[in-house]
C-alpha positions in Angstrom: 5.5 13.9 -10.5 4.7 11.2 -13.1 1.3 10.0 -14.5 1.5 6.7 -12.5 3.2 7.7 -9.3 4.5 10.4 -7.1 7.4 10.3 -4.6 7.6 11.7 -1.1 10.6 12.2 1.2 14.3 12.3 0.4 15.7 9.4 -1.5 19.3 10.5 -0.8 19.0 9.5 2.8 20.0 6.0 3.9 17.1 5.4 6.2 16.3 1.7 6.5 12.7 2.0 5.3 11.0 2.4 1.9 7.3 2.9 1.9 5.0 2.0 -1.0 1.4 2.9 -1.2 -0.6 1.1 -4.0 -4.0 2.6 -3.3 -3.1 6.1 -2.3 -5.7 8.0 -4.4 -9.1 7.7 -6.1 -7.9 9.8 -9.1 -9.2 8.9 -12.6 -6.5 10.2 -14.9 -7.4 11.7 -18.3 -8.4 10.9 -20.9 -10.7 8.7 -18.8 -13.5 10.4 -17.0 -15.7 9.3 -14.1 -19.5 9.8 -14.5 -21.9 11.0 -11.8 -22.8 7.4 -11.1 -19.1 6.5 -10.6 -18.3 9.1 -8.0 -20.0 7.5 -5.0 -18.0 4.3 -5.6 -14.7 6.2 -6.0 -15.3 7.7 -2.5 -15.4 4.2 -0.9 -12.7 1.5 -0.3 -13.4 0.3 -3.8 -11.8 3.5 -5.2 -8.9 3.8 -2.8 -7.5 3.1 0.7 -9.1 5.8 2.7 -6.6 7.7 4.9 -3.5 5.7 4.0 -1.7 8.4 2.0 -1.8 10.9 4.9 -0.8 8.1 7.3 2.2 7.1 5.1 3.4 10.7 4.7 3.4 11.1 8.5 5.3 7.8 8.9 7.8 8.9 6.2 8.3 12.3 7.9 8.9 10.7 11.3 11.4 8.2 10.0 13.2 10.4 7.5 12.3 7.8 4.9 11.2 7.7 1.2 8.0 6.6 -0.4 6.2 6.0 -3.7 2.5 6.6 -4.0 0.2 5.6 -6.9 -1.6 8.4 -8.8 -4.5 6.4 -10.1 -7.5 4.7 -8.5 -7.3 1.0 -7.9 -10.4 0.8 -10.2 -8.3 1.8 -13.2 -6.0 -1.2 -12.5 -4.8 -2.5 -9.2 -1.0 -2.2 -8.7 -1.2 -4.7 -5.8 -2.4 -7.5 -8.2 -0.8 -9.3 -11.1 -2.2 -8.2 -14.4 -3.4 -11.8 -15.0 -5.5 -11.6 -11.8 -9.2 -11.4 -12.5 -9.5 -8.4 -10.1 -6.7 -6.4 -11.7 -9.4 -4.4 -13.5 -12.7 -4.7 -11.7 -15.8 -4.8 -13.9 -18.0 -5.7 -11.0 -18.2 -3.6 -7.8 -21.0 -5.0 -5.7 -23.1 -5.3 -8.9 -22.0 -2.0 -10.4 -19.6 -1.7 -13.4 -17.6 1.6 -13.4 -18.2 3.5 -16.7 -14.5 3.5 -17.5 -14.3 -0.3 -17.2 -17.2 -1.2 -19.5 -16.4 -3.0 -22.7 -12.6 -3.2 -21.9 -10.6 -4.8 -24.7 -7.1 -6.2 -24.8 -5.7 -3.0 -26.2 -7.1 -0.9 -23.3 -5.8 -3.4 -20.8 -2.3 -3.2 -22.4 -2.5 0.7 -22.4 -3.3 0.7 -18.7 -0.5 -1.7 -18.0 2.0 0.4 -19.9 0.7 3.8 -18.6 0.1 3.0 -14.9 1.0 -0.5 -13.6 4.4 -1.0 -15.1 5.7 2.6 -14.5 4.7 2.4 -10.8 6.6 -0.9 -10.3 9.5 0.3 -12.4 9.8 3.3 -10.1 9.9 1.1 -7.0 12.7 -1.0 -8.6 14.7 2.1 -9.4 14.2 3.5 -5.9 15.3 0.2 -4.3 18.4 0.0 -6.6 19.4 3.5 -5.6 18.8 2.8 -2.0 20.7 -0.5 -2.0 23.7 1.2 -3.7 24.0 3.2 -0.5 23.4 0.5 2.1 21.9 -3.0 2.1 19.7 -2.3 5.2 16.2 -1.8 3.9 12.8 -2.8 5.1 10.2 -2.6 2.3 6.8 -1.7 3.7 3.5 -1.6 1.7 0.8 0.5 3.4 -2.9 -0.2 3.1 -6.2 0.5 4.9 -9.3 -1.7 5.5 -13.0 -1.1 6.3 -14.2 -1.6 9.9 -16.9 -3.9 8.6 -17.1 -6.1 5.5 -20.7 -7.2 4.9 -22.0 -8.3 8.3 -18.5 -9.1 9.5 -17.0 -6.8 12.1 -13.3 -6.4 12.0 -12.1 -5.7 15.6 -8.4 -5.5 14.7 -7.0 -2.0 14.3 -3.8 -3.0 12.5 -3.0 -6.1 10.5 0.6 -7.2 9.9 0.7 -9.2 6.7 3.6 -11.5 5.7 4.5 -14.6 3.9 8.3 -15.1 4.2 9.2 -13.1 7.3 7.2 -14.6 10.2 9.7 -13.7 13.0 9.9 -10.0 12.3 6.1 -9.9 11.6 5.4 -11.3 15.1 7.9 -8.9 16.6 6.2 -5.9 14.9 2.8 -7.2 16.0 4.0 -7.4 19.6 5.3 -3.8 19.5 2.0 -2.6 18.0 0.1 -4.2 20.9 2.5 -2.5 23.3 1.7 0.8 21.6 -2.0 0.2 22.3 -3.2 -1.1 18.9 -5.4 -4.1 18.6 -3.3 -6.1 16.3 -3.6 -9.3 14.2 -1.2 -11.3 12.0 -2.3 -11.9 8.4 -5.7 -10.3 9.0 -8.0 -9.0 7.6 -6.1 -10.5 4.6 -3.3 -13.0 4.5 0.1 -12.8 2.8 -0.2 -16.5 2.1 -3.2 -15.8 -0.2 -1.1 -13.8 -2.7 -2.6 -10.5 -1.5 0.7 -8.7 -0.8 1.7 -8.7 -4.4 3.8 -5.5 -4.5 5.7 -6.1 -1.3 6.3 -9.8 -2.3 7.4 -9.0 -5.9 9.9 -6.3 -5.0 11.0 -7.8 -1.7 11.9 -11.1 -3.2 13.5 -9.5 -6.3 15.9 -7.5 -4.2 16.3 -10.0 -1.4 14.8 -7.7 1.2 12.6 -8.1 4.3 9.1 -6.9 3.3 5.8 -6.6 5.1 2.4 -5.1 4.5 0.5 -3.1 7.1 -3.3 -2.8 7.0 -4.8 0.1 9.1 -8.5 0.2 9.9 -10.0 3.2 8.1 -11.9 4.7 11.0 -8.6 5.4 12.8 -7.3 7.5 9.9 -10.3 9.0 8.1 -9.2 12.6 8.8 -5.8 14.2 8.1 -5.4 14.8 11.8 -6.1 11.2 12.8 -4.0 9.9 10.0 -1.0 12.0 11.1 -1.3 10.8 14.7 -1.5 7.1 13.6 1.5 7.5 11.3 3.5 9.0 14.1 2.5 6.0 16.3 3.6 3.5 13.6 6.9 5.4 13.3 7.3 5.0 17.1 6.9 1.2 16.7 9.4 1.0 13.9 11.9 3.0 15.9 11.5 0.5 18.7 12.0 -2.3 16.3 15.6 -1.1 15.7 15.2 -1.6 12.0 18.9 -1.9 11.1 19.4 -4.8 13.5 16.4 -6.7 12.0 17.0 -6.1 8.3 20.4 -7.6 8.7 19.0 -10.9 9.9 
């Protein structure tokens, strides 16, 4: 286990799926510390993607795949954003500034890049190189979760399939999710065309892979038991997709 990431699953298997989880935890790694005022925010979607780590582990188990999970809160820096993005380190969370993000200077930004952001993405590159040396058939899947409600806006979809380059396979996956009983939407609640699938896009294009991002509504996966069940259902969908046939297209 590294400071920036942890792995899950067996990277010696040639399963056609690699799972990446950018917002897996709300951990504030030392020497940084969260204050009492920070803790409520860390428990919300601002601190992490609730339930998605357990969901992803279930998916990996069911598909004999391999995954990489962040080991730092998205409030430290967001591995699903470019470092140049204004939200890479958030200094405003609904009017609140986390204590560890106050008075951030360029040196601290660089430290976080070198300690967390860059090692996480380097680990993904290394895992993909190793996997591609075995077999070209790989689908890169970034896993996230979203709140049932944002402000006053209800979000009726249960799973969103986000894409930019791979519309045909995204539509096929969405159809299979509907058949599995999920209320499904394409490029909702966020859109791949709005540069909001940074990790999947970055590594998918760099390695010439098919890549997607799944967004799962948090109330479906907010306990380990519920998350395990949903992960198993997602695995069922991907088995039906016949991954090897699609990643060769």
